BALOBA-1460 file (C-alpha; in Angstrom, 3 decimals):
// residues 160
<rec num="1" residu="x" x="-132.195" y="136.344" z="30.876"/>
<rec num="2" residu="x" x="-135.275" y="137.750" z="29.200"/>
<rec num="3" residu="x" x="-137.970" y="135.447" z="27.972"/>
<rec num="4" residu="x" x="-140.424" y="136.127" z="25.141"/>
<rec num="5" residu="x" x="-143.006" y="137.717" z="27.454"/>
<rec num="6" residu="x" x="-140.431" y="140.113" z="28.962"/>
<rec num="7" residu="x" x="-139.404" y="141.142" z="25.449"/>
<rec num="8" residu="x" x="-143.043" y="141.757" z="24.476"/>
<rec num="9" residu="x" x="-143.513" y="143.956" z="27.550"/>
<rec num="10" residu="x" x="-140.350" y="145.908" z="26.767"/>
<rec num="11" residu="x" x="-141.345" y="146.403" z="23.138"/>
<rec num="12" residu="x" x="-144.855" y="147.500" z="24.148"/>
<rec num="13" residu="x" x="-143.529" y="150.078" z="26.632"/>
<rec num="14" residu="x" x="-140.314" y="151.279" z="24.978"/>
<rec num="15" residu="x" x="-142.077" y="154.327" z="23.546"/>
<rec num="16" residu="x" x="-143.580" y="155.161" z="26.938"/>
<rec num="17" residu="x" x="-146.457" y="154.010" z="29.062"/>
<rec num="18" residu="x" x="-149.982" y="154.811" z="27.889"/>
<rec num="19" residu="x" x="-151.404" y="157.990" z="29.435"/>
<rec num="20" residu="x" x="-154.407" y="156.348" z="31.087"/>
<rec num="21" residu="x" x="-155.390" y="155.955" z="34.764"/>
<rec num="22" residu="x" x="-154.059" y="152.358" z="34.870"/>
<rec num="23" residu="x" x="-151.166" y="152.137" z="32.391"/>
<rec num="24" residu="x" x="-149.956" y="148.671" z="33.439"/>
<rec num="25" residu="x" x="-153.455" y="147.252" z="33.067"/>
<rec num="26" residu="x" x="-153.631" y="148.791" z="29.589"/>
<rec num="27" residu="x" x="-150.303" y="147.200" z="28.605"/>
<rec num="28" residu="x" x="-151.549" y="143.896" z="30.001"/>
<rec num="29" residu="x" x="-154.687" y="144.181" z="27.885"/>
<rec num="30" residu="x" x="-152.608" y="144.823" z="24.755"/>
<rec num="31" residu="x" x="-150.560" y="141.697" z="25.406"/>
<rec num="32" residu="x" x="-153.265" y="139.391" z="26.754"/>
<rec num="33" residu="x" x="-151.657" y="139.221" z="30.205"/>
<rec num="34" residu="x" x="-152.844" y="139.822" z="33.739"/>
<rec num="35" residu="x" x="-151.959" y="143.323" z="35.032"/>
<rec num="36" residu="x" x="-150.207" y="141.726" z="38.020"/>
<rec num="37" residu="x" x="-147.924" y="139.790" z="35.679"/>
<rec num="38" residu="x" x="-146.911" y="142.976" z="33.851"/>
<rec num="39" residu="x" x="-146.085" y="144.801" z="37.101"/>
<rec num="40" residu="x" x="-144.279" y="141.747" z="38.532"/>
<rec num="41" residu="x" x="-142.155" y="141.325" z="35.411"/>
<rec num="42" residu="x" x="-141.340" y="145.050" z="35.147"/>
<rec num="43" residu="x" x="-140.311" y="145.063" z="38.817"/>
<rec num="44" residu="x" x="-138.125" y="141.994" z="38.296"/>
<rec num="45" residu="x" x="-136.464" y="143.589" z="35.254"/>
<rec num="46" residu="x" x="-135.796" y="146.702" z="37.298"/>
<rec num="47" residu="x" x="-134.320" y="144.673" z="40.184"/>
<rec num="48" residu="x" x="-131.964" y="142.825" z="37.821"/>
<rec num="49" residu="x" x="-130.897" y="146.016" z="36.047"/>
<rec num="50" residu="x" x="-132.518" y="145.273" z="32.685"/>
<rec num="51" residu="x" x="-134.582" y="148.432" z="33.265"/>
<rec num="52" residu="x" x="-132.753" y="151.242" z="35.032"/>
<rec num="53" residu="x" x="-135.831" y="153.223" z="35.946"/>
<rec num="54" residu="x" x="-139.395" y="154.066" z="35.079"/>
<rec num="55" residu="x" x="-139.786" y="157.836" z="35.154"/>
<rec num="56" residu="x" x="-141.449" y="160.876" z="33.699"/>
<rec num="57" residu="x" x="-139.272" y="162.696" z="31.160"/>
<rec num="58" residu="x" x="-140.432" y="166.322" z="31.154"/>
<rec num="59" residu="x" x="-139.806" y="168.554" z="28.174"/>
<rec num="60" residu="x" x="-137.409" y="171.100" z="29.677"/>
<rec num="61" residu="x" x="-137.990" y="173.516" z="26.768"/>
<rec num="62" residu="x" x="-141.717" y="173.613" z="27.559"/>
<rec num="63" residu="x" x="-140.768" y="174.359" z="31.182"/>
<rec num="64" residu="x" x="-138.772" y="177.420" z="30.098"/>
<rec num="65" residu="x" x="-135.344" y="175.788" z="30.452"/>
<rec num="66" residu="x" x="-134.061" y="176.828" z="27.027"/>
<rec num="67" residu="x" x="-130.330" y="177.156" z="27.768"/>
<rec num="68" residu="x" x="-128.847" y="173.675" z="27.794"/>
<rec num="69" residu="x" x="-125.189" y="173.070" z="28.377"/>
<rec num="70" residu="x" x="-123.223" y="169.846" z="28.435"/>
<rec num="71" residu="x" x="-120.482" y="170.881" z="30.833"/>
<rec num="72" residu="x" x="-117.276" y="168.889" z="30.542"/>
<rec num="73" residu="x" x="-114.622" y="168.701" z="33.230"/>
<rec num="74" residu="x" x="-111.071" y="167.409" z="33.408"/>
<rec num="75" residu="x" x="-110.710" y="166.197" z="36.979"/>
<rec num="76" residu="x" x="-108.109" y="164.076" z="38.696"/>
<rec num="77" residu="x" x="-108.878" y="160.412" z="38.049"/>
<rec num="78" residu="x" x="-108.475" y="159.405" z="41.699"/>
<rec num="79" residu="x" x="-111.343" y="161.729" z="42.698"/>
<rec num="80" residu="x" x="-113.526" y="161.553" z="39.568"/>
<rec num="81" residu="x" x="-116.047" y="159.013" z="40.852"/>
<rec num="82" residu="x" x="-116.616" y="160.730" z="44.201"/>
<rec num="83" residu="x" x="-116.810" y="164.170" z="42.606"/>
<rec num="84" residu="x" x="-119.080" y="162.860" z="39.849"/>
<rec num="85" residu="x" x="-121.545" y="161.581" z="42.454"/>
<rec num="86" residu="x" x="-121.568" y="165.002" z="44.146"/>
<rec num="87" residu="x" x="-122.119" y="166.803" z="40.839"/>
<rec num="88" residu="x" x="-124.823" y="164.336" z="39.785"/>
<rec num="89" residu="x" x="-126.714" y="164.994" z="43.029"/>
<rec num="90" residu="x" x="-127.059" y="168.715" z="42.311"/>
<rec num="91" residu="x" x="-130.672" y="169.708" z="41.584"/>
<rec num="92" residu="x" x="-129.767" y="171.516" z="38.352"/>
<rec num="93" residu="x" x="-127.826" y="168.575" z="36.852"/>
<rec num="94" residu="x" x="-130.004" y="166.167" z="34.879"/>
<rec num="95" residu="x" x="-127.299" y="163.797" z="33.610"/>
<rec num="96" residu="x" x="-123.850" y="163.154" z="35.031"/>
<rec num="97" residu="x" x="-121.385" y="160.498" z="33.977"/>
<rec num="98" residu="x" x="-117.741" y="159.576" z="33.607"/>
<rec num="99" residu="x" x="-116.219" y="158.918" z="30.194"/>
<rec num="100" residu="x" x="-112.714" y="158.023" z="29.059"/>
<rec num="101" residu="x" x="-110.565" y="160.852" z="27.809"/>
<rec num="102" residu="x" x="-109.523" y="161.056" z="24.125"/>
<rec num="103" residu="x" x="-106.115" y="162.622" z="24.515"/>
<rec num="104" residu="x" x="-104.678" y="164.902" z="23.398"/>
<rec num="105" residu="x" x="-107.744" y="166.545" z="21.815"/>
<rec num="106" residu="x" x="-110.294" y="165.767" z="24.530"/>
<rec num="107" residu="x" x="-109.029" y="165.799" z="28.131"/>
<rec num="108" residu="x" x="-112.449" y="165.710" z="29.805"/>
<rec num="109" residu="x" x="-113.592" y="162.747" z="31.900"/>
<rec num="110" residu="x" x="-116.615" y="164.108" z="33.816"/>
<rec num="111" residu="x" x="-119.773" y="165.268" z="32.028"/>
<rec num="112" residu="x" x="-122.798" y="167.050" z="33.524"/>
<rec num="113" residu="x" x="-125.884" y="168.288" z="31.650"/>
<rec num="114" residu="x" x="-127.175" y="171.589" z="32.998"/>
<rec num="115" residu="x" x="-130.465" y="173.245" z="32.023"/>
<rec num="116" residu="x" x="-131.285" y="176.880" z="32.716"/>
<rec num="117" residu="x" x="-133.673" y="179.617" z="31.660"/>
<rec num="118" residu="x" x="-130.722" y="181.423" z="30.040"/>
<rec num="119" residu="x" x="-126.972" y="181.051" z="29.605"/>
<rec num="120" residu="x" x="-126.242" y="183.230" z="32.635"/>
<rec num="121" residu="x" x="-128.091" y="180.718" z="34.827"/>
<rec num="122" residu="x" x="-126.146" y="177.809" z="33.319"/>
<rec num="123" residu="x" x="-122.872" y="179.667" z="33.886"/>
<rec num="124" residu="x" x="-123.831" y="180.346" z="37.517"/>
<rec num="125" residu="x" x="-124.435" y="176.619" z="37.969"/>
<rec num="126" residu="x" x="-121.069" y="175.886" z="36.357"/>
<rec num="127" residu="x" x="-119.474" y="178.151" z="38.978"/>
<rec num="128" residu="x" x="-121.185" y="176.053" z="41.675"/>
<rec num="129" residu="x" x="-119.708" y="172.901" z="40.138"/>
<rec num="130" residu="x" x="-116.243" y="174.497" z="39.942"/>
<rec num="131" residu="x" x="-116.435" y="175.164" z="43.681"/>
<rec num="132" residu="x" x="-117.238" y="171.495" z="44.356"/>
<rec num="133" residu="x" x="-114.446" y="170.237" z="42.111"/>
<rec num="134" residu="x" x="-111.889" y="172.512" z="43.746"/>
<rec num="135" residu="x" x="-108.246" y="171.562" z="43.330"/>
<rec num="136" residu="x" x="-109.136" y="168.371" z="41.421"/>
<rec num="137" residu="x" x="-110.287" y="170.516" z="38.458"/>
<rec num="138" residu="x" x="-107.705" y="170.997" z="35.718"/>
<rec num="139" residu="x" x="-109.849" y="172.422" z="32.891"/>
<rec num="140" residu="x" x="-113.459" y="172.637" z="31.746"/>
<rec num="141" residu="x" x="-115.690" y="173.731" z="28.912"/>
<rec num="142" residu="x" x="-119.384" y="173.908" z="28.082"/>
<rec num="143" residu="x" x="-121.138" y="172.837" z="24.910"/>
<rec num="144" residu="x" x="-124.471" y="174.595" z="24.388"/>
<rec num="145" residu="x" x="-127.309" y="173.000" z="22.456"/>
<rec num="146" residu="x" x="-128.083" y="174.715" z="19.175"/>
<rec num="147" residu="x" x="-131.124" y="172.639" z="18.203"/>
<rec num="148" residu="x" x="-133.542" y="170.146" z="19.692"/>
<rec num="149" residu="x" x="-133.233" y="166.475" z="18.833"/>
<rec num="150" residu="x" x="-135.853" y="163.936" z="19.810"/>
<rec num="151" residu="x" x="-134.564" y="161.823" z="22.671"/>
<rec num="152" residu="x" x="-135.461" y="158.166" z="22.732"/>
<rec num="153" residu="x" x="-134.398" y="155.229" z="24.809"/>
<rec num="154" residu="x" x="-133.069" y="151.968" z="23.501"/>
<rec num="155" residu="x" x="-135.386" y="150.269" z="21.036"/>
<rec num="156" residu="x" x="-135.722" y="146.497" z="20.694"/>
<rec num="157" residu="x" x="-135.874" y="145.328" z="17.112"/>
<rec num="158" residu="x" x="-137.395" y="142.211" z="15.601"/>
<rec num="159" residu="x" x="-139.106" y="139.368" z="17.383"/>
<rec num="160" residu="x" x="-136.115" y="137.758" z="19.127"/>
């Protein structure tokens, strides 16, 4: 369970770490804590699964990856988890996850976000995924981004 100090650390860092040489020390200064306590608590929250990861989130548009497709796949349920792990490990897939189907309109249970410099590159990557999915694949589609939305993580609200 999170205590008040953990919540303060999460609220202070939920918008990102400060871009300074010692970001954890800066957060500690903001909160009146020792830097070692901030790093210890963040590590503990990561070990318990409260925090999934601490990572850089590059702007793929600024990197020239302007074709963005959420590929959706209808794969056999008995192979979905194994295949999803294989797809998620591909270097061109940034997000991969399983979701329940919404039949009959939405038969897809495996999702994979693919970024490319153009749609032809995304389609080539989709062909690579099709090869991995093989006979387990029943149908697929791709939903291309039409505008950029600001991505944010979960935000804690209030004091409690």
